[in-house]
N, C-alpha and C positions, 0 to 999 in steps of 0.2 A: 210365207202365207200364214196369216193369223188364223187361229181356230175361231169358229163362230161363237163358242161359249165364252171364250176369254180372248178378246182382241189383243191383249198385251202379251200373250204367249204364242209361240209358234205351234202350228199343227203337228200332231204326232206325239204329244206328251209334254215333257217339260216339268212333270210333276215330281214329287219326292222319290218315286221308284226309279225314275230315270236318272236321278241325281245320286242314287246310292251306288257305292263302289264295293264290289265283292272281291275277296281274296281267296286264293287256293290255300290248301293246308300247307304246301311248301312255302308259299309267300309268308304266311303267318309264322311258321317256324323260323324262317330266316329273320323276320322282323323282331321276333321275341328272343332270338338266339337260343332256341331249344330244338329238340328233335321233332320230326313229324309225328312220331308216336305219342309224344307229350301233348301235342295239339289234338290228336285223335282222342286221347284220354279225356282232355278238357271238354271236347264236344260231346262225347258219349256220357260223361258225368253231368252234363247240363250246365257246366260252369261257363261255357263259351257257346252262345247260340250260333247255329249254322243251318243252312238249307241244303238238303240233299238233292243233287241233280244227277240222275242216273245212279252210278255207283260212287260218285265223288261228292265232296262237300264244298260249299262256298260259304265263307264267313264274312259278314258285313264288316267293313273297315271300322265303322263306328263301334261295333261290339268289341273289337280288339283294343281300341283306345280306352273304352270304358273298363274293360277287364284289367288292363294294366294300371289305370288310374286307381281303381278300387282295391287292387291288391298291393299297392305301394305302401310301404311302412318305413318309418325312420328308424334306422338301427343305431344303437349306441346310446 
């Protein structure tokens, strides 16, 4: 069923927020091959944006990709 506002989109969203993928601290740590404590440090230092849900954090997948891209440097 299409929404009345946007006939080309299904009802119930479909906007940017529903397309966002959030990762847990453990998933980010595994992807970056660092400890969970390192991820918590990055979040608390403001280097890696995150959303707090209750007592846990969720990090947008795009933020992890951006952080890794921006922190990459060529050695040698």
